[in-house]
C-alpha positions as CSV (number, residue, x, y, z in Angstrom):
1,M,0.8,-52.1,27.2
2,D,2.1,-49.1,29.3
3,T,-0.8,-46.8,28.8
4,S,-3.1,-45.7,31.6
5,S,-5.7,-43.1,32.5
6,E,-4.4,-39.5,33.3
7,P,-2.9,-39.5,36.8
8,S,-4.8,-37.7,39.4
9,N,-3.5,-34.3,40.8
10,V,-1.3,-33.6,37.7
11,S,-0.2,-30.4,36.2
12,L,-0.6,-30.2,32.5
13,Q,2.1,-28.4,30.7
14,T,2.5,-28.3,26.9
15,V,6.2,-28.3,26.0
16,R,6.8,-25.6,23.4
17,E,10.3,-24.6,24.1
18,K,11.7,-27.9,22.8
19,N,13.2,-27.8,19.4
20,D,12.3,-31.5,18.5
21,P,9.3,-31.6,16.1
22,G,7.9,-34.4,18.2
23,W,7.0,-32.0,20.9
24,N,4.5,-30.5,18.7
25,H,2.3,-33.5,19.1
26,F,2.7,-34.4,22.7
27,S,2.1,-32.9,26.2
28,L,4.2,-33.5,29.1
29,I,2.4,-34.4,32.3
30,Q,4.0,-34.1,35.7
31,S,2.4,-36.3,38.1
32,S,2.2,-35.8,41.9
33,D,5.0,-38.4,42.6
34,G,7.4,-36.5,40.2
35,K,7.2,-39.0,37.3
36,K,6.8,-37.7,33.6
37,H,4.0,-39.1,31.5
38,Y,3.5,-38.2,27.7
39,K,0.1,-37.6,26.3
40,C,-0.5,-38.0,22.5
41,L,-2.5,-35.0,21.2
42,H,-3.9,-37.2,18.4
43,C,-5.2,-40.3,20.0
44,G,-5.3,-39.0,23.7
45,V,-3.5,-42.0,25.1
46,T,-1.0,-41.3,28.0
47,Y,2.3,-43.3,28.0
48,K,4.6,-43.8,31.1
49,G,8.4,-43.6,30.8
50,G,10.6,-43.3,27.7
51,G,11.6,-40.1,26.0
52,I,10.7,-38.2,22.9
53,N,12.4,-40.6,20.6
54,R,10.0,-43.4,21.8
55,M,7.0,-41.0,21.4
56,K,8.0,-40.4,17.7
57,Q,8.0,-44.0,17.2
58,H,4.4,-44.1,18.4
59,L,3.5,-41.5,15.7
60,A,5.7,-43.2,13.0
61,G,4.0,-46.5,13.6
62,I,7.3,-48.3,14.4
63,K,6.3,-51.4,16.5
64,G,8.5,-52.9,19.2
65,N,8.9,-50.3,21.9
66,I,5.5,-48.7,21.7
67,G,2.1,-49.2,20.0
68,P,1.3,-47.1,16.9
69,C,-0.9,-44.2,17.0
70,K,-4.3,-44.9,15.2
71,K,-5.4,-41.3,14.7
72,V,-2.4,-39.5,13.3
73,S,-2.5,-38.1,9.9
74,H,-0.5,-39.8,7.0
75,D,1.6,-36.5,6.5
76,I,2.7,-36.4,10.3
77,R,3.5,-40.1,10.3
78,Q,5.7,-39.7,7.2
79,Q,7.3,-36.8,8.8
80,M,8.2,-38.6,11.9
81,Q,9.5,-41.7,9.9
82,E,11.8,-39.4,8.0
83,N,12.8,-37.7,11.2
84,L,13.8,-40.9,12.8
85,K,15.5,-42.0,9.7
86,G,17.5,-38.8,9.7
87,I,18.6,-39.3,13.3
88,T,19.8,-42.8,12.6
89,E,21.8,-41.7,9.7
90,K,23.4,-38.9,11.7
91,K,24.6,-41.3,14.2
92,Q,26.0,-43.7,11.4
93,E,27.8,-40.6,9.9
94,A,29.3,-39.8,13.2
95,Q,30.4,-43.3,13.8
96,E,32.0,-43.4,10.3
97,S,33.8,-40.2,10.9
98,L,35.1,-41.6,14.2
99,D,36.2,-44.8,12.5
100,S,38.0,-42.9,9.7
101,T,39.9,-40.8,12.2
102,N,43.6,-41.8,12.3
103,A,44.3,-42.5,16.1
104,Y,48.1,-42.4,15.6
105,G,48.3,-38.8,14.1
106,D,48.3,-37.3,10.7
107,H,52.0,-38.2,10.0
108,V,51.2,-41.9,10.2
109,N,49.4,-43.5,7.3
110,D,46.1,-45.3,8.0
111,D,45.3,-48.0,5.2
112,R,41.8,-48.6,6.4
113,V,39.0,-48.4,3.9
114,S,36.1,-46.2,4.9
115,L,32.7,-47.6,4.5
116,P,30.4,-46.3,1.8
117,R,28.0,-43.4,3.0
118,S,24.3,-43.5,2.7
119,E,22.8,-42.1,-0.5
120,N,20.5,-39.8,1.5
121,S,23.3,-38.3,3.7
122,I,25.4,-35.6,1.9
123,I,28.3,-34.3,3.9
124,Q,30.2,-31.4,2.2
125,E,33.3,-29.9,3.0
126,K,34.1,-27.8,6.1
127,G,32.2,-24.3,6.2
128,K,29.3,-25.6,4.1
129,R,26.0,-26.7,5.4
130,K,24.4,-30.0,4.8
131,I,21.8,-30.1,2.1
132,D,18.6,-32.0,2.9
133,N,16.0,-33.0,0.4
134,V,12.8,-31.2,1.5
135,D,10.7,-33.8,-0.1
136,H,11.5,-36.2,2.6
137,Y,9.7,-34.1,5.2
138,F,6.2,-34.7,3.9
139,A,4.4,-37.6,2.0
140,P,4.7,-37.6,-1.8
141,R,1.1,-37.4,-2.3
142,T,0.7,-34.0,-0.4
143,S,0.1,-31.0,-2.7
144,A,-1.1,-27.5,-2.0
145,G,-5.0,-27.6,-1.7
146,S,-5.2,-31.3,-1.8
147,Q,-8.1,-33.0,0.1
148,P,-7.0,-34.0,3.6
149,S,-7.0,-37.6,4.5
150,L,-9.6,-39.2,6.8
151,K,-7.2,-39.5,9.6
152,S,-6.1,-35.9,9.4
153,V,-9.9,-35.0,9.5
154,L,-10.3,-37.0,12.6
155,S,-7.3,-35.4,14.4
156,S,-7.8,-34.3,18.0
157,K,-9.7,-31.1,18.4
158,E,-7.0,-29.9,20.8
159,V,-4.5,-29.9,17.9
160,V,-6.8,-28.0,15.6
161,H,-7.6,-25.5,18.2
162,R,-4.0,-24.9,18.8
163,A,-3.4,-24.1,15.1
164,D,-6.4,-21.9,15.1
165,M,-5.3,-19.9,18.1
166,A,-1.9,-19.4,16.6
167,V,-3.5,-17.8,13.5
168,A,-6.0,-15.9,15.6
169,R,-3.2,-14.3,17.7
170,W,-1.3,-13.3,14.7
171,F,-4.4,-11.6,13.2
172,F,-5.3,-9.8,16.4
173,D,-1.8,-8.6,17.3
174,S,-1.1,-7.2,13.9
175,C,-4.7,-5.7,13.3
176,I,-5.0,-7.9,10.1
177,P,-8.7,-7.5,8.7
178,I,-10.6,-10.6,9.4
179,N,-11.9,-10.7,5.8
180,A,-8.3,-11.5,4.9
181,L,-9.3,-15.2,5.3
182,N,-11.6,-14.9,2.4
183,S,-8.6,-14.3,0.2
184,A,-8.0,-16.9,-2.6
185,F,-4.5,-17.1,-1.4
186,A,-5.0,-17.6,2.3
187,Q,-5.7,-21.5,2.2
188,K,-2.9,-21.8,-0.4
189,A,-0.4,-20.3,2.0
190,I,-1.5,-22.5,4.8
191,D,-1.2,-25.6,2.6
192,A,2.3,-24.7,1.5
193,I,3.4,-24.1,5.1
194,A,1.7,-27.5,6.2
195,S,3.5,-29.3,3.4
196,I,6.9,-28.2,4.8
197,G,6.0,-29.2,8.4
198,P,7.2,-27.8,11.7
199,G,10.4,-25.6,11.6
200,Y,9.3,-23.2,8.8
201,K,10.4,-19.7,9.4
202,L,8.4,-16.7,8.1
203,P,10.2,-14.5,5.7
204,T,12.1,-11.6,7.2
205,Y,10.9,-7.9,7.0
206,H,13.5,-7.1,4.4
207,M,12.9,-10.3,2.3
208,M,9.1,-9.4,2.1
209,R,9.8,-5.9,1.5
210,I,12.4,-6.3,-1.3
211,N,12.9,-9.8,-2.5
212,L,9.5,-11.3,-2.4
213,L,7.8,-8.2,-3.6
214,R,10.2,-8.2,-6.5
215,D,9.4,-11.9,-7.2
216,C,5.6,-11.3,-7.0
217,K,5.8,-8.3,-9.4
218,E,7.8,-10.6,-11.8
219,E,5.0,-13.1,-11.5
220,C,2.5,-10.5,-12.2
221,R,4.3,-9.2,-15.1
222,L,4.4,-12.6,-16.8
223,L,0.6,-12.8,-16.2
224,V,0.0,-9.5,-17.8
225,D,2.5,-10.4,-20.7
226,S,0.4,-13.5,-21.4
227,Y,-2.6,-11.3,-22.2
228,R,-0.8,-9.5,-25.0
229,D,-2.1,-11.9,-27.6
230,N,-5.5,-11.4,-26.6
231,W,-5.0,-7.5,-26.8
232,R,-3.8,-8.0,-30.3
233,A,-6.7,-10.2,-31.3
234,T,-9.6,-8.2,-29.8
235,G,-8.1,-4.8,-29.3
236,C,-7.9,-3.0,-25.8
237,T,-8.8,0.2,-24.1
238,L,-6.1,2.4,-22.4
239,M,-7.7,4.1,-19.3
240,A,-6.2,6.9,-17.5
241,D,-7.3,8.9,-14.5
242,G,-5.6,11.3,-12.0
243,W,-5.7,11.3,-8.1
244,T,-4.1,13.2,-5.2
245,D,-2.8,11.1,-2.4
246,R,-2.4,11.8,1.3
247,R,0.8,13.5,0.7
248,S,-0.6,15.8,-1.9
249,R,1.2,14.0,-4.7
250,T,-0.6,14.0,-8.1
251,L,-0.6,10.4,-9.4
252,I,-1.9,9.2,-12.8
253,N,-3.1,5.6,-13.1
254,F,-2.9,3.7,-16.4
255,L,-4.9,0.6,-16.8
256,V,-5.7,-1.7,-19.9
257,Y,-9.1,-3.1,-20.4
258,S,-9.9,-6.2,-22.5
259,P,-12.7,-8.8,-22.4
260,R,-10.1,-10.9,-20.3
261,G,-10.1,-8.3,-17.6
262,I,-8.5,-5.1,-16.5
263,S,-4.8,-5.0,-15.8
264,F,-2.9,-2.3,-13.9
265,C,0.1,-1.0,-16.0
266,K,1.7,1.7,-13.7
267,S,1.2,4.9,-11.8
268,V,3.2,8.0,-12.8
269,D,4.0,10.8,-10.2
270,A,3.1,13.9,-12.1
271,S,3.4,16.3,-9.1
272,D,6.6,18.1,-10.5
273,V,5.4,18.5,-14.1
274,T,2.8,20.8,-15.9
275,K,-0.1,18.7,-16.8
276,D,-0.8,20.3,-20.1
277,A,-1.9,18.5,-23.3
278,T,1.7,18.0,-24.6
279,T,3.0,16.5,-21.4
280,L,0.0,14.2,-21.0
281,C,0.3,13.1,-24.5
282,S,3.9,12.1,-24.1
283,L,2.9,9.9,-21.1
284,F,0.1,8.4,-23.3
285,V,2.7,7.6,-26.0
286,E,5.0,5.9,-23.6
287,V,2.2,3.6,-22.3
288,V,0.9,3.0,-25.9
289,E,4.3,1.9,-27.1
290,W,4.6,-0.4,-24.2
291,I,1.2,-2.0,-25.0
292,G,1.7,-1.9,-28.7
293,S,0.1,0.9,-30.8
294,T,-1.7,-1.7,-33.1
295,S,-3.5,-3.2,-30.1
296,V,-5.0,0.0,-28.7
297,V,-8.5,0.9,-30.0
298,Q,-9.2,3.8,-27.8
299,I,-8.0,5.8,-24.7
300,V,-10.7,6.8,-22.2
301,T,-10.1,9.7,-19.7
302,D,-12.3,12.1,-17.9
303,N,-13.7,15.2,-19.7
304,A,-11.1,17.9,-18.7
305,A,-9.8,20.0,-21.5
306,N,-6.4,19.0,-21.2
307,Y,-7.1,15.3,-21.4
308,K,-9.4,15.9,-24.4
309,K,-6.6,17.7,-26.2
310,A,-4.0,15.1,-25.3
311,G,-6.3,12.5,-26.8
312,E,-6.6,14.5,-30.0
313,L,-2.8,14.8,-30.3
314,L,-2.5,11.0,-29.6
315,H,-5.0,10.5,-32.4
316,E,-2.8,12.6,-34.9
317,K,0.2,10.4,-34.0
318,Y,-1.6,7.1,-34.2
319,G,-4.5,7.2,-36.5
320,N,-6.1,4.0,-35.1
321,I,-6.4,5.3,-31.6
322,Y,-9.4,7.3,-30.7
323,W,-10.1,9.5,-27.7
324,S,-13.4,9.0,-25.7
325,P,-14.6,10.6,-22.5
326,C,-15.7,8.5,-19.6
327,A,-19.3,7.6,-20.0
328,A,-19.9,7.1,-16.4
329,H,-18.6,10.6,-15.7
330,C,-20.8,12.1,-18.2
331,L,-23.9,10.4,-17.0
332,N,-23.1,11.5,-13.5
333,L,-22.8,15.1,-14.8
334,I,-26.2,14.9,-16.6
335,L,-27.9,13.6,-13.4
336,K,-26.2,16.5,-11.6
337,D,-27.6,19.0,-14.1
338,I,-31.2,17.6,-13.7
339,G,-30.7,17.9,-10.0
340,K,-29.9,21.6,-10.4
341,L,-33.4,22.1,-11.8
342,S,-35.4,24.4,-9.4
343,H,-38.2,22.0,-8.8
344,M,-35.8,19.2,-8.5
345,V,-33.9,21.1,-5.8
346,D,-37.1,21.6,-3.8
347,I,-38.1,18.0,-4.0
348,A,-34.5,16.9,-2.8
349,K,-34.5,19.3,0.1
350,K,-37.9,17.9,1.2
351,A,-36.6,14.2,0.8
352,S,-33.6,15.1,2.9
353,K,-35.7,16.5,5.7
354,I,-37.8,13.2,5.8
355,T,-34.5,11.0,6.0
356,V,-32.7,13.2,8.4
357,F,-35.8,13.5,10.8
358,I,-36.4,9.8,10.7
359,Y,-32.7,8.7,11.3
360,N,-32.2,11.3,14.0
361,H,-34.9,9.9,16.1
362,I,-34.2,6.3,16.9
363,F,-37.6,5.5,18.4
364,L,-39.2,6.4,15.0
365,L,-36.7,4.2,13.1
366,S,-37.3,1.4,15.6
367,W,-41.1,1.7,14.8
368,L,-40.5,1.6,11.1
369,R,-38.1,-1.5,11.3
370,K,-40.9,-3.5,12.9
371,R,-43.0,-3.1,9.8
372,E,-43.2,-6.2,7.6
373,G,-40.9,-6.2,4.7
374,W,-39.1,-2.9,5.8
375,K,-35.8,-2.0,4.1
376,E,-33.6,0.9,5.0
377,I,-34.0,4.1,3.2
378,V,-31.2,4.9,0.8
379,R,-29.6,8.1,1.8
380,P,-27.8,10.3,-0.7
381,A,-24.1,10.3,-0.9
382,A,-21.7,13.3,-1.3
383,T,-19.9,12.4,-4.6
384,R,-22.5,10.3,-6.6
385,F,-25.3,12.3,-8.0
386,A,-27.2,9.2,-9.0
387,T,-27.9,8.4,-5.3
388,T,-30.2,11.5,-5.0
389,F,-32.6,9.8,-7.5
390,I,-32.0,6.4,-5.9
391,T,-33.1,8.0,-2.5
392,L,-36.3,9.4,-4.0
393,K,-37.1,5.8,-5.4
394,S,-36.3,4.2,-2.0
395,L,-38.4,7.0,-0.2
396,Y,-41.3,6.5,-2.5
397,E,-41.3,2.6,-1.8
398,H,-41.7,3.5,1.8
399,K,-44.6,6.0,1.2
400,H,-47.2,3.9,3.1
401,D,-44.9,3.0,6.0
402,L,-44.1,6.7,6.5
403,Q,-47.8,7.8,6.3
404,A,-48.8,5.0,8.7
405,L,-46.1,6.3,11.1
406,V,-47.1,9.9,11.1
407,T,-50.8,9.1,11.6
408,S,-50.3,6.5,14.4
409,K,-51.2,7.2,18.0
410,Y,-47.5,6.1,18.7
411,Y,-46.3,9.3,16.9
412,T,-49.1,11.8,17.7
413,D,-48.8,11.2,21.4
414,S,-45.0,12.0,21.2
415,K,-43.4,15.4,21.9
416,L,-42.1,15.4,18.3
417,A,-45.6,15.7,16.9
418,R,-46.0,19.1,18.7
419,L,-42.6,20.5,17.5
420,S,-42.4,22.7,14.4
421,K,-39.9,20.3,12.6
422,G,-42.1,17.5,13.3
423,Q,-45.2,19.2,11.9
424,E,-43.2,20.1,8.8
425,V,-42.3,16.6,8.1
426,V,-45.7,15.5,8.6
427,N,-47.0,17.9,6.0
428,I,-44.4,16.7,3.6
429,I,-45.2,13.0,4.0
430,L,-49.0,13.7,3.6
431,D,-48.5,15.9,0.5
432,N,-49.5,13.7,-2.5
433,H,-48.0,16.3,-4.9
434,F,-44.6,15.6,-3.3
435,W,-45.0,11.9,-3.8
436,N,-46.2,12.3,-7.5
437,M,-43.1,14.5,-8.2
438,C,-40.9,11.7,-6.5
439,L,-42.4,9.2,-8.9
440,V,-41.8,11.3,-11.9
441,M,-38.3,12.1,-11.1
442,T,-37.7,8.4,-10.5
443,K,-39.0,7.6,-13.9
444,V,-37.0,10.4,-15.5
445,A,-33.7,9.2,-14.1
446,G,-34.4,5.4,-14.4
447,P,-33.1,4.8,-18.0
448,L,-29.9,7.0,-17.2
449,I,-29.2,5.1,-14.1
450,R,-29.7,1.8,-15.8
451,L,-27.2,2.9,-18.4
452,L,-24.9,4.1,-15.7
453,R,-24.9,0.6,-14.2
454,I,-24.0,-0.7,-17.7
455,V,-21.1,1.4,-18.3
456,D,-19.9,1.4,-14.7
457,S,-19.4,-2.3,-14.9
458,D,-16.2,-3.9,-15.8
459,E,-17.6,-7.5,-16.4
460,K,-18.9,-6.9,-20.0
461,P,-17.8,-4.6,-22.8
462,S,-20.2,-1.7,-22.7
463,L,-19.2,0.5,-25.8
464,G,-22.0,-0.9,-28.0
465,Y,-24.7,0.1,-25.5
466,V,-24.0,3.8,-25.0
467,Y,-25.8,5.2,-28.1
468,D,-28.8,3.2,-27.6
469,G,-29.0,4.0,-23.9
470,M,-28.9,7.7,-24.6
471,Y,-31.5,7.3,-27.5
472,R,-33.9,5.4,-25.4
473,A,-33.5,7.8,-22.4
474,R,-34.6,10.7,-24.4
475,K,-37.4,8.7,-26.0
476,G,-38.6,7.4,-22.6
477,I,-38.6,10.9,-21.1
478,K,-41.0,12.1,-24.0
479,L,-43.4,9.2,-23.3
480,I,-43.5,10.0,-19.5
481,F,-44.7,13.5,-20.3
482,K,-47.0,12.2,-23.3
483,N,-44.9,14.0,-25.8
484,V,-45.8,17.4,-24.3
485,K,-42.8,19.5,-25.4
486,R,-43.2,22.0,-22.6
487,L,-42.9,19.4,-19.9
488,Y,-40.1,17.2,-21.4
489,K,-37.9,19.9,-22.9
490,P,-36.0,20.9,-19.7
491,Y,-34.7,17.2,-19.4
492,T,-34.0,16.3,-22.9
493,L,-32.2,19.7,-23.4
494,V,-29.8,18.8,-20.5
495,I,-29.2,15.4,-22.1
496,K,-28.7,16.8,-25.6
497,E,-26.2,19.3,-24.4
498,R,-24.0,16.8,-22.6
499,W,-24.5,14.2,-25.4
500,D,-23.6,16.4,-28.2
501,R,-20.9,18.5,-26.5
502,Q,-19.0,15.8,-24.7
503,L,-20.1,12.1,-24.9
504,R,-21.0,11.3,-28.4
505,Q,-18.2,9.9,-30.5
506,R,-17.9,8.1,-33.9
507,L,-17.0,4.9,-32.0
508,H,-20.4,5.1,-30.2
509,S,-22.3,5.4,-33.5
510,A,-20.4,2.7,-35.2
511,A,-20.6,0.3,-32.2
512,Y,-24.5,1.0,-32.2
513,F,-24.7,0.0,-35.8
514,L,-22.6,-3.1,-35.4
515,N,-24.6,-4.3,-32.3
516,P,-26.9,-7.0,-33.7
517,S,-29.5,-6.7,-30.9
518,F,-30.2,-3.1,-31.9
519,Q,-29.6,-3.5,-35.8
520,Y,-32.3,-6.1,-36.0
521,D,-34.8,-4.5,-33.7
522,Q,-36.5,-2.5,-36.5
523,V,-39.1,-1.1,-34.1
524,N,-36.8,0.8,-31.8
525,Y,-33.7,1.2,-34.1
526,S,-32.6,4.8,-34.7
527,N,-32.0,5.6,-38.4
528,K,-30.3,8.8,-37.9
529,P,-27.5,9.7,-40.5
530,E,-25.1,10.0,-37.8
531,V,-25.1,6.3,-37.1
532,V,-24.2,5.2,-40.6
533,Q,-21.8,8.2,-41.0
534,G,-20.0,6.9,-37.8
535,L,-19.4,3.5,-39.3
536,I,-18.3,5.0,-42.6
537,D,-15.7,7.2,-41.1
538,L,-14.3,4.2,-39.1
539,I,-14.2,1.9,-42.1
540,G,-12.6,4.7,-44.2
541,N,-9.7,5.0,-41.8
542,K,-6.9,3.0,-43.4
543,D,-5.0,2.7,-40.0
544,I,-8.1,0.8,-38.8
545,C,-9.4,-1.1,-42.0
546,N,-6.8,-1.5,-44.8
547,K,-9.5,-3.1,-47.1
548,S,-12.3,-0.4,-46.9
549,S,-14.0,-1.5,-50.1
550,A,-14.3,-5.1,-49.1
551,A,-15.6,-4.1,-45.7
552,M,-18.3,-1.7,-47.1
553,N,-19.6,-4.4,-49.5
554,E,-20.0,-6.6,-46.4
555,V,-22.1,-4.1,-44.6
556,R,-25.0,-4.9,-46.9
557,L,-24.8,-8.6,-46.0
558,Y,-25.1,-7.8,-42.3
559,R,-27.7,-5.1,-42.6
560,D,-30.0,-7.3,-44.9
561,K,-29.4,-10.5,-42.9
562,L,-27.9,-12.3,-45.8
563,E,-25.8,-15.5,-45.8
564,S,-24.5,-16.4,-42.3
565,F,-26.3,-13.4,-40.8
566,G,-29.7,-14.7,-42.1
567,K,-29.7,-18.0,-40.2
568,P,-32.6,-18.3,-37.9
569,I,-30.3,-19.1,-35.0
570,A,-28.2,-16.0,-35.7
571,I,-31.2,-13.9,-35.5
572,K,-32.4,-15.4,-32.3
573,M,-29.0,-15.3,-30.5
574,S,-28.5,-11.6,-31.5
575,K,-30.8,-10.9,-28.5
576,E,-29.1,-13.3,-26.1
577,M,-25.4,-13.2,-26.8
578,Q,-22.7,-10.7,-26.2
579,P,-22.2,-8.7,-29.5
580,D,-18.6,-9.5,-29.8
581,E,-19.2,-13.2,-29.3
582,W,-22.2,-13.1,-31.7
583,W,-19.8,-11.8,-34.5
584,R,-17.2,-14.5,-33.7
585,M,-20.0,-17.1,-34.2
586,F,-22.0,-15.7,-37.3
587,G,-19.8,-13.2,-38.9
588,S,-17.9,-15.6,-41.3
589,S,-19.5,-14.3,-44.4
590,A,-18.1,-10.8,-43.8
591,P,-14.4,-11.4,-42.5
592,H,-13.2,-7.9,-42.9
593,L,-16.3,-6.4,-41.1
594,Q,-16.1,-9.1,-38.6
595,K,-12.6,-8.2,-37.5
596,L,-13.6,-4.6,-37.2
597,A,-16.8,-5.4,-35.2
598,I,-15.0,-7.6,-32.7
599,R,-12.5,-5.0,-32.0
600,I,-15.0,-2.3,-31.5
601,L,-17.6,-4.3,-29.5
602,S,-14.9,-5.7,-27.2
603,Q,-14.2,-2.4,-25.5
604,T,-15.4,-0.5,-22.5
605,S,-16.9,3.0,-22.5
606,S,-15.7,4.4,-19.1
607,S,-12.7,4.6,-17.0
608,S,-14.4,3.3,-13.8
609,G,-11.6,0.8,-13.3
610,C,-9.3,3.6,-12.5
611,E,-11.6,4.9,-9.9
612,R,-11.9,1.5,-8.3
613,N,-8.1,1.2,-8.3
614,W,-7.8,4.3,-6.2
615,S,-9.4,2.2,-3.4
616,V,-6.5,-0.1,-3.6
617,F,-4.3,2.8,-3.3
618,E,-6.1,3.8,-0.2
619,Q,-5.8,0.4,1.4
620,I,-2.1,0.4,1.0
621,H,-1.3,4.2,1.4
622,T,-2.9,4.7,4.8
623,K,-2.1,7.2,7.5
624,R,0.3,4.8,9.1
625,R,2.0,4.0,5.8
626,N,2.1,7.4,4.2
627,H,5.8,7.7,3.7
628,L,5.9,5.0,1.1
629,E,8.1,6.2,-1.8
630,H,6.2,6.2,-5.1
631,Q,8.2,3.2,-6.7
632,R,7.2,0.8,-3.8
633,L,3.7,2.1,-3.7
634,N,3.4,1.4,-7.4
635,D,5.0,-2.1,-7.0
636,L,2.5,-2.9,-4.2
637,V,-0.6,-1.7,-6.2
638,Y,0.8,-3.5,-9.4
639,V,0.9,-6.9,-7.4
640,R,-2.3,-6.3,-5.4
641,Y,-4.3,-5.4,-8.6
642,N,-3.1,-7.9,-11.1
643,L,-2.7,-10.8,-8.6
644,N,-6.5,-11.6,-8.8
645,M,-6.8,-10.9,-12.5
646,R,-7.0,-14.6,-13.5
647,D,-9.4,-15.4,-10.7
648,R,-11.7,-12.6,-11.5
649,Y,-11.9,-13.8,-15.3
650,A,-12.4,-17.2,-14.1
651,K,-15.4,-16.2,-11.9
652,F,-16.8,-14.2,-14.8
653,M,-16.5,-17.1,-17.2
654,F,-18.2,-19.3,-14.6
655,A,-21.1,-17.0,-14.1
656,L,-21.7,-16.8,-18.0
657,T,-21.9,-20.7,-18.2
658,C,-24.4,-21.0,-15.2
């Protein structure tokens, strides 16, 4: 065997300028005496003499001239075999072409019969390229995402490191975020490239920008269209929200919510139009017609007067479509109004002084971080009013740590203890009244923040929880102040004004009645007339329920727990199952009411998905890419948002089954 250990005094050079795919698996070693040696990057064995063709026989496992490689993967072995086979066929074709040439000239007939060509070689007429079968360049068992073979796992670390370095250079040169490796499509892309093998060329700038973007958009369109049957069965919610980009263009996003997930429809550039109710209504009508008017249950927007009026105009045109304000936006406004109360302003200012003082002096923060169980203090954000109350709660949880700090010798010996600001902060931290008010404000805002988290989530339908959340919030505030009207009235008045003037809709009342977890909780259930009246108005709408009498008769079965509703398992699962799923399982005794309940309880109550979609716009429409025309920006966001819709739903269903 002509193997040997590596020669001494050699210069190692990896040959990359060669076009033959075999050079991707060998290193050329130039010894001190000028002779060339070849080192296999898989098994590490060095061979003397021969050329790259002989080295490919080593990888292909062809015995005779060289020993086979014992560590090469099945895919590379298959590729080398096909490469050698192709070279042999090319030589045969060249020989056949030479044999068929008439040596006596074109005017002299040659009666020789040409030999038949190989099945795998297809030579076309002059001017046309040769067509190769791509499947010949990788093993038939290889597929994207398949488990690697044992031999490929045991491949040389040098080969793996070379591939890793190639990816790393690309990422660092193009400033690609490293978390792009966490994409569900990253490994799929690498598997697809590996299945083709060496020689794959990346798509051109124009192809990526035009052709592939168009194909991905079409792929996403087919995915969105596959959800239309689900929209018709369970109903869907149209969400709309406006936004101003870096070029001061006013964009309006339209998204569709259903239990299967949120899909992005389109973005409209409304910079050159007057955004009055009539114009907005015409935009809504266009999207509703694309979805299907019978599939839309409601449209959710912010609380602006023009959007509200446009929703009312849409309801006049389509009687089955209602307008609802964004519940998350309304709850934020309630928390904002509570935060404007005089005593609340004073508490927030004192809390801000503590957090600013601590985080502006690193040696104090370092001392606190050494405390057992320490967690960072949540600091208020500029746009979310709920964070003010979350900050108070976080600050209250650190009460003992902060008091231990300002009373410790570590602090009292420092210069800060003698400054006026330091003394002011110490007085606040040692003030029990301040801490009592922090606790009270945390309890007041607690039910509202819990409801905000429910309606702000896209994972589960939330329409059936809005009415109960507001009812429990007011009831809970009264209990905090032991039903002393003078104490709880300022807070309940703020909630009542926003609830009655903006948020409360007939859909909320009907959804509350149809939610079995609340209907069968007789202790906490609200028997206000507005609850039943909301359901009656909904059933009486012929555009929603064409058999109103039958549905009203079925309400009694549901309310009194009769027939399928009275089964012990149905009553037990009313507290554990999602309301829409519960109706699918146990609503067979009331088919007309069942259909209505599923459509209502499968909807969301906020347009938070639109706000989250703006982050996708900001990722794409950056300072470096701020000249994107609107259509291409729309296509990029359409693909980016809808591409992961199927994966998001699969993860959600997996979480439910765990």
